[in-house]
C-alpha positions in Angstrom: 6.3 -7.9 9.2 4.6 -4.5 9.0 8.1 -2.8 10.9 10.1 -4.2 8.3 8.4 -3.0 5.3 11.0 -2.1 2.5 9.3 0.4 -0.1 10.7 -1.5 -2.7 9.6 -4.8 -2.1 6.2 -3.6 -1.8 5.2 -4.1 -5.5 2.4 -6.4 -5.9 2.1 -6.7 -2.4 -1.4 -7.5 -0.6 -3.1 -5.8 1.9 -6.5 -5.9 4.0 -8.5 -2.9 5.1 -9.7 -3.2 9.0 -12.5 -0.9 8.2 -13.4 -1.8 4.8 -15.4 0.7 2.8 -17.9 1.1 0.0 -16.8 -2.6 -0.6 -13.1 -1.7 -0.8 -11.4 -4.5 1.7 -8.5 -5.8 -0.9 -6.0 -4.0 -2.3 -2.7 -4.4 -4.4 0.5 -1.8 -4.5 0.1 -1.6 -8.2 3.2 1.3 -8.5 5.9 2.0 -6.2 6.3 5.9 -7.3 9.6 6.8 -7.5 10.8 10.4 -6.5 12.8 12.5 -8.9 16.1 12.6 -7.2 17.3 9.0 -7.6 19.5 9.6 -4.2 15.7 10.5 -2.8 14.0 7.8 -0.5 10.6 6.4 -1.5 8.0 7.9 0.2 5.1 7.1 -2.2 2.9 4.4 -3.6 0.0 3.5 -5.3 -2.5 1.2 -3.6 -5.3 -0.2 -5.8 -8.7 -1.5 -4.8 -9.2 -4.5 -6.3 -12.9 -4.2 -6.5 -13.1 -1.0 -7.6 -9.7 -0.8 -9.1 -9.8 2.7 -7.7 -6.2 4.1 -6.8 -5.2 6.1 -3.9 -1.8 7.5 -3.7 -0.4 7.1 -0.1 2.8 7.1 1.8 4.3 3.6 2.0 4.9 4.2 5.7 1.1 4.3 6.3 0.9 0.5 5.6 2.8 -0.1 8.7 -0.4 1.4 10.9 -2.0 -2.4 12.2 -5.1 -0.4 12.7 -5.8 0.5 9.0 -4.0 -2.2 7.3 -2.9 -6.1 7.5 -1.1 -8.1 5.6 -2.2 -10.2 2.9 -5.9 -10.8 1.9 -8.1 -12.0 5.2 
């Protein structure tokens, strides 16, 4: 599935960190950040840790790295 990710469909998708840090293992895409230019491609998402509610902003393509992220909650 990681090769078929589409940024517009990532909202509220669930992710598991392969190597959890600070007990943060499960994450939810809480926001797909729309670019200022409506014709530009989506690049950024907000990823929220379920346990701590900490939010990190990262490029959505980072979720394709299977060494770091797995789809769903495991």
